[in-house]
N, CA and C atoms as an extended XYZ file, in Angstrom:
549
Properties=species:S:1:pos:R:3:atomname:S:1:resname:S:1:resid:I:1 pbc="F F F"
N        99.142       89.166      122.692 N   MET     1
C        99.485       88.452      121.454 CA  MET     1
C        99.107       89.307      120.305 C   MET     1
N        97.823       89.761      120.321 N   PHE     2
C        97.267       90.661      119.238 CA  PHE     2
C        97.019       92.141      119.711 C   PHE     2
N        97.382       93.088      118.855 N   ASN     3
C        97.046       94.498      119.188 CA  ASN     3
C        95.657       94.760      118.859 C   ASN     3
N        94.858       95.058      119.697 N   VAL     4
C        93.391       95.436      119.332 CA  VAL     4
C        93.230       96.863      119.587 C   VAL     4
N        92.691       97.491      118.667 N   LYS     5
C        92.272       98.831      118.667 CA  LYS     5
C        90.787       99.051      119.173 C   LYS     5
N        90.518       99.986      119.941 N   LYS     6
C        89.140      100.301      120.331 CA  LYS     6
C        88.501      101.055      119.252 C   LYS     6
N        87.393      100.620      118.793 N   VAL     7
C        86.739      101.286      117.741 CA  VAL     7
C        85.482      102.011      118.283 C   VAL     7
N        85.299      103.323      118.091 N   GLU     8
C        84.273      104.062      118.618 CA  GLU     8
C        83.313      104.239      117.468 C   GLU     8
N        82.050      104.267      117.825 N   ASN     9
C        80.930      104.572      116.846 CA  ASN     9
C        80.730      106.029      116.971 C   ASN     9
N        80.341      106.696      115.882 N   TYR    10
C        80.074      108.096      115.753 CA  TYR    10
C        78.627      108.364      115.397 C   TYR    10
N        77.964      109.134      116.206 N   GLY    11
C        76.680      109.545      115.938 CA  GLY    11
C        76.549      110.961      115.395 C   GLY    11
N        75.460      111.525      115.167 N   PRO    12
C        75.367      112.881      114.757 CA  PRO    12
C        75.986      113.933      115.734 C   PRO    12
N        75.979      113.575      116.962 N   ASN    13
C        76.555      114.437      118.028 CA  ASN    13
C        77.870      114.090      118.559 C   ASN    13
N        78.684      113.219      117.849 N   GLY    14
C        79.928      112.812      118.239 CA  GLY    14
C        79.965      111.358      118.637 C   GLY    14
N        80.939      110.858      119.366 N   PRO    15
C        81.231      109.372      119.644 CA  PRO    15
C        80.026      108.855      120.430 C   PRO    15
N        79.606      107.648      120.121 N   VAL    16
C        78.657      106.913      120.812 CA  VAL    16
C        79.312      105.672      121.294 C   VAL    16
N        79.377      105.331      122.614 N   ASP    17
C        80.206      104.206      123.137 CA  ASP    17
C        79.318      103.028      123.285 C   ASP    17
N        79.660      101.950      122.614 N   GLY    18
C        79.121      100.548      122.936 CA  GLY    18
C        77.687      100.365      122.620 C   GLY    18
N        77.032      101.079      121.832 N   ILE    19
C        75.569      100.968      121.542 CA  ILE    19
C        75.502      100.253      120.200 C   ILE    19
N        74.928       99.067      120.253 N   GLU    20
C        74.814       98.212      118.951 CA  GLU    20
C        73.722       98.863      118.062 C   GLU    20
N        74.160       99.059      116.811 N   GLY    21
C        73.167       99.634      115.844 CA  GLY    21
C        73.178      101.152      115.745 C   GLY    21
N        74.008      101.847      116.816 N   ALA    22
C        73.905      103.247      116.822 CA  ALA    22
C        74.494      103.796      115.562 C   ALA    22
N        74.121      104.996      115.191 N   PRO    23
C        74.653      105.553      113.866 CA  PRO    23
C        76.156      105.704      114.061 C   PRO    23
N        76.888      105.616      112.834 N   VAL    24
C        78.271      105.865      112.901 CA  VAL    24
C        78.603      107.127      112.033 C   VAL    24
N        79.930      107.313      111.881 N   LYS    25
C        80.454      108.454      111.095 CA  LYS    25
C        79.693      108.641      109.736 C   LYS    25
N        79.335      109.804      109.290 N   PRO    26
C        78.679      109.957      108.021 CA  PRO    26
C        79.574      109.406      106.856 C   PRO    26
N        78.848      108.870      105.863 N   SER    27
C        79.540      108.355      104.700 CA  SER    27
C        80.090      109.562      103.949 C   SER    27
N        81.300      109.425      103.348 N   ARG    28
C        81.896      110.544      102.539 CA  ARG    28
C        81.107      110.843      101.278 C   ARG    28
N        80.593      109.766      100.646 N   VAL    29
C        79.969      109.859       99.402 CA  VAL    29
C        78.503      110.385       99.581 C   VAL    29
N        77.553      109.880      100.421 N   THR    30
C        76.296      110.261      100.581 CA  THR    30
C        76.002      111.298      101.604 C   THR    30
N        76.829      111.270      102.598 N   GLY    31
C        76.526      112.134      103.870 CA  GLY    31
C        75.599      111.500      104.769 C   GLY    31
N        75.030      110.311      104.442 N   SER    32
C        74.085      109.563      105.234 CA  SER    32
C        74.820      108.747      106.368 C   SER    32
N        74.155      108.398      107.338 N   TYR    33
C        74.691      107.657      108.349 CA  TYR    33
C        74.617      106.091      108.104 C   TYR    33
N        75.678      105.439      108.233 N   GLU    34
C        75.582      103.895      107.950 CA  GLU    34
C        75.272      103.304      109.264 C   GLU    34
N        74.363      102.273      109.260 N   ARG    35
C        73.934      101.698      110.447 CA  ARG    35
C        74.779      100.642      111.160 C   ARG    35
N        75.070       99.627      110.421 N   ASN    36
C        75.858       98.540      111.065 CA  ASN    36
C        77.174       98.337      110.364 C   ASN    36
N        78.300       98.904      110.838 N   PRO    37
C        79.591       98.773      110.177 CA  PRO    37
C        79.991       97.382      109.959 C   PRO    37
N        79.451       96.501      110.791 N   ARG    38
C        79.928       95.040      110.842 CA  ARG    38
C        79.378       94.344      109.579 C   ARG    38
N        78.415       94.825      108.910 N   SER    39
C        77.728       94.188      107.787 CA  SER    39
C        78.716       94.239      106.556 C   SER    39
N        79.707       95.161      106.588 N   GLN    40
C        80.642       95.176      105.491 CA  GLN    40
C        81.842       94.389      105.939 C   GLN    40
N        81.781       93.070      105.628 N   THR    41
C        82.891       92.154      105.982 CA  THR    41
C        83.987       92.148      105.004 C   THR    41
N        85.345       92.223      105.673 N   HIS    42
C        86.492       92.158      104.850 CA  HIS    42
C        87.635       91.657      105.630 C   HIS    42
N        88.589       91.097      105.070 N   ALA    43
C        89.799       90.564      105.842 CA  ALA    43
C        90.949       91.235      105.167 C   ALA    43
N        92.012       91.298      106.122 N   LEU    44
C        93.268       91.940      105.630 CA  LEU    44
C        94.383       90.960      105.897 C   LEU    44
N        95.277       90.651      104.872 N   VAL    45
C        96.522       90.001      105.061 CA  VAL    45
C        97.672       91.125      105.102 C   VAL    45
N        98.054       91.448      106.191 N   ASP    46
C        98.979       92.622      106.427 CA  ASP    46
C       100.330       92.395      105.784 C   ASP    46
N       101.093       93.542      105.551 N   GLU    47
C       102.472       93.417      104.903 CA  GLU    47
C       103.377       92.448      105.658 C   GLU    47
N       103.240       92.381      106.956 N   CYS    48
C       104.205       91.526      107.794 CA  CYS    48
C       103.655       90.099      107.822 C   CYS    48
N       102.617       89.709      107.093 N   LEU    49
C       102.073       88.477      107.272 CA  LEU    49
C       102.295       87.517      106.067 C   LEU    49
N       102.629       86.212      106.306 N   THR    50
C       102.601       85.161      105.300 CA  THR    50
C       101.563       84.142      105.724 C   THR    50
N       100.545       83.975      104.893 N   VAL    51
C        99.538       82.943      105.243 CA  VAL    51
C        99.766       81.703      104.405 C   VAL    51
N       100.020       80.560      105.099 N   ARG    52
C       100.192       79.313      104.448 CA  ARG    52
C        98.924       78.486      104.710 C   ARG    52
N        98.331       78.166      103.597 N   GLY    53
C        97.022       77.422      103.743 CA  GLY    53
C        95.884       78.102      103.022 C   GLY    53
N        94.778       77.558      102.954 N   ASP    54
C        93.657       78.109      102.147 CA  ASP    54
C        92.853       79.248      102.928 C   ASP    54
N        92.414       80.336      102.229 N   LEU    55
C        91.634       81.369      102.782 CA  LEU    55
C        90.198       81.211      102.118 C   LEU    55
N        89.244       81.083      102.964 N   ASP    56
C        87.862       81.044      102.530 CA  ASP    56
C        87.005       82.135      103.311 C   ASP    56
N        86.447       83.068      102.429 N   SER    57
C        85.781       84.212      103.064 CA  SER    57
C        84.439       84.621      102.336 C   SER    57
N        83.324       84.917      102.976 N   ASP    58
C        82.151       85.351      102.457 CA  ASP    58
C        82.265       86.752      102.116 C   ASP    58
N        83.345       87.525      102.448 N   GLY    59
C        83.541       88.911      102.238 CA  GLY    59
C        84.712       89.147      101.317 C   GLY    59
N        85.225       90.396      101.514 N   ASP    60
C        86.239       90.813      100.585 CA  ASP    60
C        87.627       90.531      101.301 C   ASP    60
N        88.696       90.389      100.531 N   VAL    61
C        89.995       90.099      101.002 CA  VAL    61
C        91.012       91.183      100.413 C   VAL    61
N        91.739       91.835      101.301 N   LEU    62
C        92.801       92.684      100.775 CA  LEU    62
C        94.152       92.026      101.167 C   LEU    62
N        95.073       91.767      100.234 N   VAL    63
C        96.229       91.061      100.529 CA  VAL    63
C        97.325       92.167      100.343 C   VAL    63
N        98.019       92.486      101.398 N   LYS    64
C        99.196       93.367      101.456 CA  LYS    64
C       100.446       92.564      101.661 C   LYS    64
N       100.314       91.319      102.188 N   GLY    65
C       101.402       90.480      102.417 CA  GLY    65
C       101.575       89.340      101.385 C   GLY    65
N       101.652       88.097      101.956 N   LYS    66
C       101.900       86.968      101.038 CA  LYS    66
C       100.858       85.939      101.403 C   LYS    66
N       100.263       85.240      100.495 N   VAL    67
C        99.370       84.148      100.689 CA  VAL    67
C        99.952       82.875       99.786 C   VAL    67
N       100.197       81.816      100.506 N   ILE    68
C       100.595       80.536       99.760 CA  ILE    68
C        99.461       79.575      100.124 C   ILE    68
N        98.633       79.485       99.065 N   GLY    69
C        97.360       78.621       99.233 CA  GLY    69
C        96.293       79.183       98.364 C   GLY    69
N        95.209       78.461       98.375 N   ASN    70
C        94.000       78.852       97.559 CA  ASN    70
C        93.122       79.899       98.250 C   ASN    70
N        92.543       80.791       97.482 N   VAL    71
C        91.716       81.795       98.100 CA  VAL    71
C        90.368       81.809       97.386 C   VAL    71
N        89.371       81.743       98.320 N   ARG    72
C        87.855       81.946       97.736 CA  ARG    72
C        87.257       82.940       98.492 C   ARG    72
N        86.731       83.916       97.839 N   CYS    73
C        86.089       85.154       98.441 CA  CYS    73
C        85.227       85.842       97.476 C   CYS    73
N        84.612       86.928       97.905 N   LYS    74
C        83.792       87.692       97.095 CA  LYS    74
C        84.625       88.625       96.142 C   LYS    74
N        85.460       89.372       96.756 N   VAL    75
C        86.330       90.315       96.003 CA  VAL    75
C        87.727       90.113       96.624 C   VAL    75
N        88.803       90.064       95.798 N   ILE    76
C        90.178       90.055       96.337 CA  ILE    76
C        90.995       91.176       95.549 C   ILE    76
N        91.790       91.870       96.434 N   ILE    77
C        92.595       92.829       95.860 CA  ILE    77
C        94.061       92.456       96.248 C   ILE    77
N        94.910       92.194       95.373 N   ILE    78
C        96.356       91.876       95.631 CA  ILE    78
C        97.084       93.152       95.382 C   ILE    78
N        97.605       93.780       96.491 N   ASP    79
C        98.233       95.114       96.472 CA  ASP    79
C        99.679       94.999       95.929 C   ASP    79
N       100.232       96.122       95.663 N   VAL    80
C       101.508       96.255       94.865 CA  VAL    80
C       102.621       95.392       95.285 C   VAL    80
N       102.954       95.337       96.574 N   ASP    81
C       104.014       94.470       96.982 CA  ASP    81
C       103.530       93.143       97.619 C   ASP    81
N       102.404       92.819       97.233 N   ALA    82
C       101.787       91.590       97.784 CA  ALA    82
C       101.747       90.468       96.689 C   ALA    82
N       101.674       89.226       97.191 N   SER    83
C       101.523       88.039       96.247 CA  SER    83
C       100.606       86.898       96.810 C   SER    83
N       100.019       86.279       95.829 N   VAL    84
C        99.318       85.067       96.005 CA  VAL    84
C        99.768       83.916       95.159 C   VAL    84
N       100.148       82.799       95.718 N   GLU    85
C       100.571       81.662       95.060 CA  GLU    85
C        99.520       80.452       95.332 C   GLU    85
N        98.699       80.298       94.447 N   GLY    86
C        97.511       79.423       94.586 CA  GLY    86
C        96.461       79.802       93.741 C   GLY    86
N        95.312       79.010       93.690 N   SER    87
C        94.167       79.334       92.863 CA  SER    87
C        93.350       80.360       93.627 C   SER    87
N        92.683       81.219       92.738 N   ILE    88
C        91.789       82.241       93.291 CA  ILE    88
C        90.379       82.072       92.655 C   ILE    88
N        89.385       82.167       93.428 N   GLU    89
C        88.035       81.965       93.003 CA  GLU    89
C        87.217       83.102       93.627 C   GLU    89
N        86.844       84.052       92.874 N   ALA    90
C        86.057       85.220       93.393 CA  ALA    90
C        85.217       85.821       92.276 C   ALA    90
N        84.312       86.702       92.722 N   GLU    91
C        83.452       87.456       91.854 CA  GLU    91
C        84.270       88.467       91.156 C   GLU    91
N        85.225       89.058       91.863 N   GLU    92
C        86.108       90.090       91.261 CA  GLU    92
C        87.550       89.995       91.738 C   GLU    92
N        88.532       90.025       90.851 N   VAL    93
C        89.936       89.999       91.162 CA  VAL    93
C        90.597       91.165       90.779 C   VAL    93
N        91.279       91.869       91.580 N   ILE    94
C        92.049       93.092       91.191 CA  ILE    94
C        93.573       92.871       91.553 C   ILE    94
N        94.391       92.805       90.561 N   VAL    95
C        95.815       92.485       90.852 CA  VAL    95
C        96.662       93.655       90.623 C   VAL    95
N        97.362       94.106       91.651 N   ARG    96
C        98.354       95.244       91.587 CA  ARG    96
C        99.718       94.611       91.824 C   ARG    96
N        99.748       93.421       92.460 N   GLY    97
C       101.078       92.798       92.704 CA  GLY    97
C       101.241       91.507       91.939 C   GLY    97
N       101.617       90.396       92.594 N   LYS    98
C       101.930       89.230       91.902 CA  LYS    98
C       100.829       88.086       92.108 C   LYS    98
N       100.486       87.316       91.203 N   SER    99
C        99.631       86.192       91.341 CA  SER    99
C       100.167       85.039       90.392 C   SER    99
N       100.204       83.821       91.137 N   LYS   100
C       100.680       82.564       90.384 CA  LYS   100
C        99.743       81.519       90.764 C   LYS   100
N        99.013       80.997       89.721 N   GLY   101
C        98.060       79.963       89.873 CA  GLY   101
C        96.796       80.275       89.024 C   GLY   101
N        95.874       79.358       89.052 N   MET   102
C        94.538       79.521       88.335 CA  MET   102
C        93.715       80.610       88.911 C   MET   102
N        93.162       81.468       88.118 N   VAL   103
C        92.212       82.591       88.575 CA  VAL   103
C        90.907       82.319       87.845 C   VAL   103
N        89.830       82.116       88.651 N   ARG   104
C        88.437       82.063       88.013 CA  ARG   104
C        87.629       83.100       88.756 C   ARG   104
N        87.139       84.069       87.852 N   ALA   105
C        86.405       85.291       88.438 CA  ALA   105
C        85.501       85.792       87.369 C   ALA   105
N        84.440       86.421       87.690 N   ARG   106
C        83.561       87.027       86.740 CA  ARG   106
C        84.294       88.242       86.189 C   ARG   106
N        84.943       88.936       86.924 N   ARG   107
C        85.575       90.284       86.595 CA  ARG   107
C        87.138       90.152       86.996 C   ARG   107
N        88.038       90.338       86.143 N   VAL   108
C        89.468       90.331       86.417 CA  VAL   108
C        90.107       91.656       85.909 C   VAL   108
N        90.725       92.366       86.806 N   CYS   109
C        91.329       93.595       86.417 CA  CYS   109
C        92.805       93.539       86.833 C   CYS   109
N        93.733       93.729       85.863 N   LEU   110
C        95.237       93.769       86.112 CA  LEU   110
C        95.618       95.250       85.980 C   LEU   110
N        96.097       95.759       87.005 N   GLU   111
C        96.656       97.112       87.007 CA  GLU   111
C        98.076       97.156       86.540 C   GLU   111
N        98.567       98.333       86.240 N   LYS   112
C        99.885       98.424       85.581 CA  LYS   112
C       101.013       97.734       86.267 C   LYS   112
N       100.997       97.653       87.550 N   THR   113
C       102.084       97.010       88.295 CA  THR   113
C       101.930       95.443       88.517 C   THR   113
N       100.873       94.932       87.929 N   ALA   114
C       100.561       93.517       88.085 CA  ALA   114
C       101.504       92.527       87.377 C   ALA   114
N       101.769       91.489       87.982 N   SER   115
C       102.690       90.432       87.347 CA  SER   115
C       101.947       89.157       87.576 C   SER   115
N       101.439       88.513       86.552 N   VAL   116
C       100.654       87.329       86.679 CA  VAL   116
C       101.154       86.076       85.875 C   VAL   116
N       101.198       84.924       86.521 N   GLU   117
C       101.529       83.700       85.910 CA  GLU   117
C       100.325       82.823       86.188 C   GLU   117
N        99.319       82.797       85.287 N   SER   118
C        98.061       82.245       85.609 CA  SER   118
C        97.342       81.694       84.283 C   SER   118
N        96.376       80.805       84.642 N   GLU   119
C        95.264       80.467       83.705 CA  GLU   119
C        94.206       81.335       84.231 C   GLU   119
N        93.638       82.165       83.402 N   ILE   120
C        92.586       83.126       83.931 CA  ILE   120
C        91.279       82.735       83.130 C   ILE   120
N        90.294       82.292       83.940 N   TYR   121
C        89.083       82.123       83.370 CA  TYR   121
C        88.133       83.227       83.835 C   TYR   121
N        87.536       83.948       82.829 N   HIS   122
C        86.813       85.211       83.261 CA  HIS   122
C        85.605       85.462       82.347 C   HIS   122
N        84.771       86.324       82.911 N   GLN   123
C        83.631       86.763       82.035 CA  GLN   123
C        83.939       88.249       81.453 C   GLN   123
N        84.735       88.962       82.320 N   SER   124
C        85.130       90.281       81.946 CA  SER   124
C        86.510       90.474       82.325 C   SER   124
N        87.336       91.007       81.358 N   PHE   125
C        88.831       91.154       81.665 CA  PHE   125
C        89.365       92.442       81.216 C   PHE   125
N        90.143       93.104       82.053 N   SER   126
C        90.856       94.340       81.617 CA  SER   126
C        92.284       94.312       82.161 C   SER   126
N        93.148       94.954       81.354 N   ALA   127
C        94.567       95.013       81.868 CA  ALA   127
C        95.149       96.395       81.447 C   ALA   127
N        95.710       97.115       82.462 N   GLU   128
C        96.368       98.445       82.127 CA  GLU   128
C        97.751       98.184       81.358 C   GLU   128
N        98.166       99.185       80.651 N   GLU   129
C        99.453       99.115       79.974 CA  GLU   129
C       100.435       99.028       81.046 C   GLU   129
N       101.357       98.028       80.767 N   GLY   130
C       102.360       97.636       81.849 CA  GLY   130
C       102.223       96.488       82.602 C   GLY   130
N       100.906       95.929       82.652 N   ALA   131
C       100.679       94.732       83.344 CA  ALA   131
C       101.351       93.566       82.584 C   ALA   131
N       102.031       92.623       83.387 N   ARG   132
C       102.661       91.571       82.758 CA  ARG   132
C       101.901       90.220       82.952 C   ARG   132
N       101.534       89.589       81.860 N   ILE   133
C       100.739       88.308       81.851 CA  ILE   133
C       101.463       87.157       81.232 C   ILE   133
N       101.636       86.036       82.016 N   MET   134
C       102.236       84.942       81.338 CA  MET   134
C       101.301       83.706       81.695 C   MET   134
N       100.706       83.271       80.690 N   GLY   135
C        99.658       82.328       80.821 CA  GLY   135
C        98.625       82.291       79.776 C   GLY   135
N        97.313       81.891       80.244 N   THR   136
C        96.275       81.907       79.251 CA  THR   136
C        95.012       82.690       79.793 C   THR   136
N        94.353       83.276       78.782 N   LEU   137
C        92.998       83.931       79.112 CA  LEU   137
C        91.997       83.257       78.439 C   LEU   137
N        90.924       82.855       79.162 N   THR   138
C        89.805       82.066       78.576 CA  THR   138
C        88.523       82.652       79.011 C   THR   138
N        87.683       83.200       77.992 N   PHE   139
C        86.425       83.810       78.308 CA  PHE   139
C        85.500       82.563       78.543 C   PHE   139
N        84.619       82.743       79.572 N   THR   140
C        83.649       81.800       79.841 CA  THR   140
C        82.407       82.406       80.373 C   THR   140
N        81.218       81.986       80.082 N   GLU   141
C        80.009       82.623       80.646 CA  GLU   141
C        79.844       82.354       82.089 C   GLU   141
N        80.291       81.276       82.574 N   ASN   142
C        80.213       81.111       84.077 CA  ASN   142
C        81.662       80.584       84.633 C   ASN   142
N        82.581       81.556       84.858 N   PRO   143
C        83.948       81.169       85.234 CA  PRO   143
C        83.966       80.557       86.694 C   PRO   143
N        82.945       80.672       87.416 N   LEU   144
C        82.985       80.150       88.748 CA  LEU   144
C        82.543       78.748       88.877 C   LEU   144
N        82.026       78.150       87.666 N   SER   145
C        81.647       76.809       87.669 CA  SER   145
C        82.670       75.938       88.059 C   SER   145
N        82.484       74.668       88.439 N   ALA   146
C        83.378       73.696       88.967 CA  ALA   146
C        84.526       73.318       88.152 C   ALA   146
N        84.249       73.146       86.773 N   ALA   147
C        85.420       72.811       85.873 CA  ALA   147
C        85.118       73.535       84.487 C   ALA   147
N        86.032       74.569       84.243 N   PRO   148
C        85.867       75.114       83.001 CA  PRO   148
C        85.977       74.164       81.764 C   PRO   148
N        85.218       74.361       80.752 N   ALA   149
C        85.367       73.450       79.666 CA  ALA   149
C        86.693       73.746       78.874 C   ALA   149
N        87.300       72.642       78.560 N   GLN   150
C        88.586       72.801       77.748 CA  GLN   150
C        88.256       72.993       76.314 C   GLN   150
N        88.921       73.846       75.640 N   THR   151
C        88.762       73.974       74.157 CA  THR   151
C        89.802       73.280       73.474 C   THR   151
N        89.620       73.151       72.112 N   GLN   152
C        90.744       72.389       71.417 CA  GLN   152
C        92.026       73.074       71.547 C   GLN   152
N        92.030       74.454       71.522 N   ALA   153
C        93.238       75.262       71.537 CA  ALA   153
C        94.008       75.004       72.887 C   ALA   153
N        93.328       74.811       73.959 N   GLN   154
C        93.983       74.532       75.276 CA  GLN   154
C        94.577       73.021       75.354 C   GLN   154
N        93.936       72.167       74.616 N   VAL   155
C        94.347       70.800       74.696 CA  VAL   155
C        95.470       70.458       73.663 C   VAL   155
N        95.531       71.240       72.559 N   ALA   156
C        96.560       71.069       71.520 CA  ALA   156
C        97.831       71.455       72.046 C   ALA   156
N        98.918       70.874       71.544 N   ALA   157
C       100.374       71.217       71.920 CA  ALA   157
C       100.584       72.615       71.324 C   ALA   157
N       101.512       73.400       72.018 N   PRO   158
C       101.845       74.816       71.633 CA  PRO   158
C       102.703       74.679       70.370 C   PRO   158
N       102.563       75.572       69.509 N   VAL   159
C       103.483       75.724       68.319 CA  VAL   159
C       104.795       76.379       68.701 C   VAL   159
N       105.889       75.722       68.315 N   ALA   160
C       107.165       76.337       68.576 CA  ALA   160
C       107.499       77.588       67.781 C   ALA   160
N       108.204       78.511       68.362 N   PRO   161
C       108.524       79.709       67.584 CA  PRO   161
C       109.630       79.424       66.590 C   PRO   161
N       109.711       80.295       65.555 N   ALA   162
C       110.734       80.079       64.579 CA  ALA   162
C       112.078       80.367       65.207 C   ALA   162
N       113.017       79.700       64.776 N   ARG   163
C       114.480       79.896       65.273 CA  ARG   163
C       115.194       81.022       64.458 C   ARG   163
N       116.290       81.450       64.979 N   ALA   164
C       117.082       82.519       64.310 CA  ALA   164
C       117.538       82.094       63.050 C   ALA   164
N       117.878       80.840       62.847 N   ASN   165
C       118.454       80.385       61.483 CA  ASN   165
C       117.306       80.240       60.542 C   ASN   165
N       116.140       80.418       60.819 N   GLY   166
C       115.017       80.275       59.932 CA  GLY   166
C       114.249       79.021       59.909 C   GLY   166
N       114.802       78.024       60.622 N   SER   167
C       114.204       76.709       60.715 CA  SER   167
C       113.191       76.740       61.874 C   SER   167
N       112.283       75.901       61.934 N   SER   168
C       111.340       75.723       62.946 CA  SER   168
C       111.136       74.225       63.223 C   SER   168
N       110.676       74.054       64.424 N   ARG   169
C       110.495       72.619       64.895 CA  ARG   169
C       109.006       72.337       64.589 C   ARG   169
N       108.828       71.049       64.146 N   SER   170
C       107.388       70.684       63.877 CA  SER   170
C       106.826       70.106       65.189 C   SER   170
N       105.437       70.319       65.278 N   VAL   171
C       104.754       69.803       66.354 CA  VAL   171
C       103.639       69.000       65.849 C   VAL   171
N       103.291       67.866       66.430 N   SER   172
C       102.258       66.969       66.032 CA  SER   172
C       101.002       67.216       66.859 C   SER   172
N        99.941       67.575       66.246 N   LEU   173
C        98.670       67.830       67.044 CA  LEU   173
C        97.791       66.625       67.088 C   LEU   173
N        97.153       66.435       68.202 N   PRO   174
C        96.338       65.283       68.277 CA  PRO   174
C        95.172       65.269       67.201 C   PRO   174
N        94.753       64.051       66.772 N   ALA   175
C        93.678       63.951       65.802 CA  ALA   175
C        92.343       64.363       66.506 C   ALA   175
N        91.437       64.932       65.762 N   PRO   176
C        90.162       65.407       66.300 CA  PRO   176
C        89.464       64.233       67.082 C   PRO   176
N        89.563       62.993       66.612 N   ALA   177
C        88.938       61.943       67.257 CA  ALA   177
C        89.525       61.720       68.693 C   ALA   177
N        90.828       61.938       68.876 N   ASP   178
C        91.524       61.848       70.187 CA  ASP   178
C        90.999       62.809       71.120 C   ASP   178
N        90.445       63.905       70.635 N   LEU   179
C        89.853       64.922       71.516 CA  LEU   179
C        88.391       64.756       71.797 C   LEU   179
N        87.865       63.741       71.215 N   GLY   180
C        86.401       63.449       71.435 CA  GLY   180
C        85.601       64.328       70.446 C   GLY   180
N        86.211       64.754       69.325 N   MET   181
C        85.402       65.679       68.442 CA  MET   181
C        85.221       64.840       67.100 C   MET   181
N        84.196       65.055       66.366 N   PRO   182
C        83.837       64.375       65.100 CA  PRO   182
C        84.902       64.903       64.158 C   PRO   182
N        85.247       64.033       63.202 N   GLU   183
C        86.200       64.360       62.236 CA  GLU   183
C        85.736       65.125       61.070 C   GLU   183
């Protein structure tokens, strides 16, 4: 049913077979040996996969396919031809593909190939030139809190754009008392 690859551990003198905690291949960055490769948890939604339902992970998630549902994880990367339709809650969100739904993350990074239709609640936000955003960006100190506070700008009705003939449509805004604010 599933294709399983045998993973070999590498020690200083070559492959080490089946010994828990044995040294593995040297790190490219430091040259030191990493002890337990399983401590770096991550999940992959492959190109040929469509996940329908919620994903909940204590580690990182790399989406190369399609997720239709909510995602909660530490770090999520939505790759170039991938998409997520649902809310995302993570420490860090990197979007190269498509995202549709609410995003709540401490750090949000939209790369140039990103296409996002979302309400984004963030502590840190960046977007490369070429990234497409349709929705709202809201800074908040704690974007991972249960319910982000609504601001008056989010509650008020949007203002209609001017029409080609120079006329514009008027929009009634709610009274401050209706929003629970002092007048």
